[in-house]
Residue frames as qw, qx, qy, qz and C-alpha x, y, z in Angstrom:
[[0.000, 0.890, 0.456, 0.000, 0.00, 0.00, 0.00],
 [0.451, 0.148, 0.028, 0.879, 1.50, 3.29, -1.06],
 [0.087, -0.772, -0.422, 0.466, 0.55, 6.58, 0.57],
 [0.374, 0.828, 0.181, 0.376, 0.26, 9.84, -1.30],
 [0.426, 0.371, -0.283, 0.775, 2.74, 12.62, -0.64],
 [0.334, -0.572, 0.100, -0.742, 0.36, 14.47, 1.70],
 [0.889, -0.392, -0.160, -0.174, -0.29, 11.33, 3.73],
 [0.795, 0.080, -0.297, 0.523, 3.46, 10.77, 4.11],
 [0.128, 0.479, -0.221, 0.840, 3.92, 14.38, 5.26],
 [0.612, -0.539, -0.030, -0.578, 1.04, 14.02, 7.73],
 [0.936, -0.250, -0.232, 0.090, 2.41, 10.77, 9.18],
 [0.614, 0.247, -0.287, 0.693, 5.87, 12.33, 9.48],
 [0.137, -0.541, 0.153, -0.816, 4.46, 15.36, 11.30],
 [0.802, -0.470, -0.122, -0.349, 2.52, 13.09, 13.63],
 [0.883, -0.058, -0.298, 0.358, 5.69, 11.12, 14.43],
 [0.344, 0.358, -0.264, 0.827, 7.65, 14.31, 15.17],
 [0.433, -0.550, 0.014, -0.714, 4.75, 15.59, 17.30],
 [0.902, -0.345, -0.245, -0.089, 4.65, 12.34, 19.23],
 [0.713, 0.103, -0.334, 0.607, 8.37, 12.58, 19.94],
 [0.051, 0.429, -0.200, 0.880, 7.99, 16.16, 21.23],
 [0.661, -0.498, -0.130, -0.546, 4.95, 15.17, 23.29],
 [0.930, -0.295, -0.202, 0.079, 6.81, 12.30, 24.98],
 [0.492, 0.579, -0.356, 0.544, 10.09, 14.21, 25.33],
 [0.325, -0.661, 0.395, -0.549, 9.70, 15.17, 29.05],
 [0.921, -0.262, 0.199, -0.207, 9.07, 11.56, 30.03],
 [0.884, 0.337, -0.154, 0.285, 11.98, 10.32, 27.91],
 [0.228, 0.690, -0.384, 0.569, 14.28, 12.95, 29.43],
 [0.579, -0.567, 0.362, -0.461, 13.24, 12.04, 32.98],
 [0.989, -0.082, 0.115, -0.049, 13.74, 8.34, 32.37],
 [0.698, 0.517, -0.277, 0.411, 17.20, 8.98, 30.90],
 [0.094, -0.689, 0.434, -0.573, 18.14, 10.88, 34.08],
 [0.812, -0.382, 0.291, -0.333, 16.83, 8.05, 36.30],
 [0.975, 0.185, -0.068, 0.106, 18.77, 5.47, 34.31],
 [0.412, 0.665, -0.415, 0.465, 22.04, 7.35, 34.86],
 [0.274, -0.556, 0.542, -0.568, 21.66, 7.12, 38.64],
 [0.929, -0.156, 0.068, -0.328, 20.25, 3.58, 38.80],
 [0.399, -0.489, 0.770, 0.099, 22.45, 0.65, 39.69],
 [0.515, 0.321, -0.648, -0.461, 22.98, -1.89, 36.94],
 [0.755, -0.116, 0.531, -0.367, 21.24, -5.25, 37.19],
 [0.362, 0.462, -0.719, -0.372, 23.12, -7.47, 34.76],
 [0.102, -0.024, 0.988, -0.117, 22.20, -10.77, 36.47],
 [0.460, 0.441, 0.529, -0.561, 18.55, -9.82, 36.12],
 [0.561, 0.620, -0.237, -0.494, 19.07, -9.60, 32.36],
 [0.231, 0.488, -0.824, -0.172, 21.60, -12.35, 31.78],
 [0.337, -0.030, 0.901, -0.272, 19.79, -15.14, 33.64],
 [0.650, 0.484, 0.434, -0.394, 16.55, -14.97, 31.61],
 [0.475, 0.705, -0.388, -0.356, 18.51, -14.40, 28.37],
 [0.012, 0.402, -0.915, -0.034, 20.64, -17.49, 29.05],
 [0.495, 0.169, 0.785, -0.331, 17.51, -19.51, 29.87],
 [0.645, 0.623, 0.110, -0.429, 15.90, -18.50, 26.55],
 [0.336, 0.650, -0.638, -0.237, 19.07, -19.35, 24.61],
 [0.190, -0.217, 0.950, -0.116, 19.35, -22.75, 26.28],
 [0.591, 0.355, 0.597, -0.409, 15.66, -23.43, 25.60],
 [0.589, 0.683, -0.174, -0.396, 16.03, -22.50, 21.91],
 [0.168, 0.521, -0.830, -0.111, 19.10, -24.74, 21.58],
 [0.393, 0.010, 0.877, -0.275, 17.12, -27.55, 23.24],
 [0.655, 0.519, 0.328, -0.440, 14.23, -27.08, 20.81],
 [0.472, 0.682, -0.464, -0.312, 16.58, -27.09, 17.82],
 [0.018, -0.392, 0.920, -0.027, 18.31, -30.25, 19.05],
 [0.548, 0.156, 0.728, -0.382, 14.94, -32.02, 19.37],
 [0.665, 0.578, -0.036, -0.471, 14.23, -31.68, 15.65]]
């Protein structure tokens, strides 16, 4: 499906407007993330479990 030029301009303006509308929340969350302690085990443990599960599923085929 191809949009006309005016529809593309309108969608682009909506995207830019959405970014400006959400900018205060994005800025605040960036500031909070700078001061937060990192939680690598909280990320690595589920990621490793998913990888092991995918390898298990592949080996079962």
